C-alpha positions in Angstrom: -11.1 -3.5 -5.0 -12.7 -5.1 -8.0 -14.4 -3.5 -11.0 -17.5 -4.8 -12.7 -18.1 -4.2 -16.4 -21.1 -4.7 -18.8 -24.8 -4.4 -19.1 -27.1 -7.4 -18.8 -30.7 -7.9 -19.5 -32.5 -10.3 -17.2 -36.1 -11.4 -16.6 -37.8 -11.3 -13.2 -40.0 -14.3 -12.5 -43.4 -14.3 -10.8 -41.8 -14.8 -7.4 -39.5 -11.7 -7.8 -36.3 -13.6 -8.6 -33.8 -13.1 -11.3 -30.8 -15.1 -12.5 -27.5 -13.4 -11.9 -25.9 -13.5 -15.4 -22.8 -15.7 -15.8 -20.9 -12.7 -17.2 -21.3 -10.9 -13.8 -20.7 -14.1 -11.7 -17.4 -14.6 -13.5 -16.4 -11.1 -12.4 -17.0 -11.6 -8.7 -13.9 -11.4 -6.7 -12.5 -14.7 -5.3 -14.1 -15.4 -1.9 -17.0 -13.0 -2.5 -19.4 -15.7 -1.6 -23.1 -15.8 -2.3 -24.2 -12.9 -0.1 -24.7 -9.3 -1.2 -26.3 -6.1 0.0 -29.1 -4.5 -2.1 -30.1 -1.0 -1.6 -32.0 2.0 -3.1 -30.0 3.9 -5.7 -29.9 7.7 -6.1 -32.2 7.5 -9.1 -35.1 5.1 -9.4 -32.9 2.1 -9.4 -31.4 -0.4 -7.0 -27.7 -1.0 -6.2 -26.1 -4.4 -5.5 -22.9 -4.4 -3.5 -20.6 -7.3 -2.6 -20.2 -7.7 1.1 -16.7 -6.3 1.1 -17.7 -3.1 -0.7 -20.7 -2.7 1.6 -18.6 -3.0 4.7 -16.3 -0.2 3.5 -19.3 2.0 2.6 -21.1 1.1 5.9 -18.0 2.1 7.9 -17.9 5.5 6.2 -21.6 5.9 6.8 -21.2 5.1 10.5 -18.7 8.1 10.8 -21.4 10.6 9.9 -22.5 12.8 12.7 -25.9 11.8 14.1 -26.2 15.2 15.7 -26.1 16.9 12.3 -29.6 17.0 10.8 -28.5 16.6 7.2 -26.0 13.9 7.9 -28.6 12.0 10.0 -31.2 12.4 7.3 -28.8 11.2 4.6 -27.8 8.2 6.7 -31.4 7.3 7.4 -32.5 7.6 3.8 -29.5 5.8 2.4 -29.4 2.9 4.9 -33.1 2.2 5.5 -34.1 -0.5 3.1 -30.7 -2.0 2.6 -31.1 -5.8 2.6 -28.9 -8.8 2.6 -29.7 -10.9 -0.4 -28.3 -14.3 -1.4 -27.9 -16.4 -4.5 -29.9 -19.7 -4.3 -28.5 -23.0 -5.6 -29.7 -22.1 -9.1 -27.9 -18.7 -9.1 -31.1 -16.7 -8.6 -31.5 -13.7 -6.3 -34.8 -12.7 -4.7 -35.7 -9.0 -4.9 -37.1 -7.6 -1.7 -40.6 -6.4 -2.3 -40.1 -2.9 -0.9 -37.0 -2.4 -3.1 -38.9 -3.8 -6.2 -41.6 -1.2 -5.6 -39.1 1.6 -5.2 -37.4 0.9 -8.5 -40.7 0.0 -10.3 -39.4 -3.4 -11.3 -41.8 -5.9 -12.8 -40.7 -8.2 -15.7 -37.5 -7.0 -17.4 -34.5 -5.5 -15.8 -31.1 -4.2 -16.8 -28.1 -4.9 -14.6 -25.6 -2.1 -15.3 -22.1 -2.4 -13.9 -20.9 0.7 -12.1 -17.3 -0.1 -11.1 -17.5 -1.6 -7.6 -21.3 -2.0 -7.7 -24.1 -3.0 -10.0 -27.2 -0.9 -10.6 -30.6 -2.7 -11.2 -33.0 -0.8 -13.4 -36.4 -1.4 -14.9 -35.6 -2.0 -18.6 -37.8 0.8 -19.9 -36.6 3.3 -17.2 -33.0 2.5 -18.0 -33.4 3.0 -21.7 -35.2 6.3 -21.2 -32.5 7.5 -18.8 -29.8 6.6 -21.2 -31.6 8.3 -24.2 -32.2 11.5 -22.2 -28.6 11.7 -20.9 -26.3 10.3 -23.6 -26.1 13.7 -25.3 -24.7 15.3 -22.2 -21.9 12.7 -21.8 -19.3 15.0 -23.4 -20.2 17.9 -21.2 -20.3 15.7 -18.1 -16.9 14.3 -18.9 -15.4 17.7 -19.3 -17.0 19.0 -16.1 -16.3 15.9 -13.9 -12.9 14.9 -15.1 -11.5 17.2 -17.7 -9.3 16.0 -20.6 -6.6 14.5 -18.4 -9.0 12.2 -16.6 -9.7 10.2 -19.8 -6.1 10.2 -21.0 -4.5 7.0 -19.5 -1.1 8.2 -20.6 -1.2 11.6 -18.8 1.0 11.9 -15.8 
């Protein structure tokens, strides 16, 4: 599985398209193609997946029990709105209108790499989120991973 790195600021044109930055395009795994899946994120952002990552995630989602109310609700909320998006010949991607509205995207957007996916944020919302949460990074690191998680030399 591949890992994306970096933050990229992009403009959204009047038709709802943005240019996928060269820095991200260079990180696409060989054979990834021009097709992706875009979906709602857990916060007010969107998430862009390569098709191979989406297929793994989708297979896991399909294993959820449709007879369990919470699993069914999660599956419905997570999968509804997921859209296949493609790069055009100029390297631009069209944002589906329903997803643009969900993430309140208008003119400026931040693409934030998140390992095997990329989050798409309204620029102002992203900056606010980072400012509000950066102080808690140390506490989150301790709670989520502990000291050994961040030590690459630990056994």
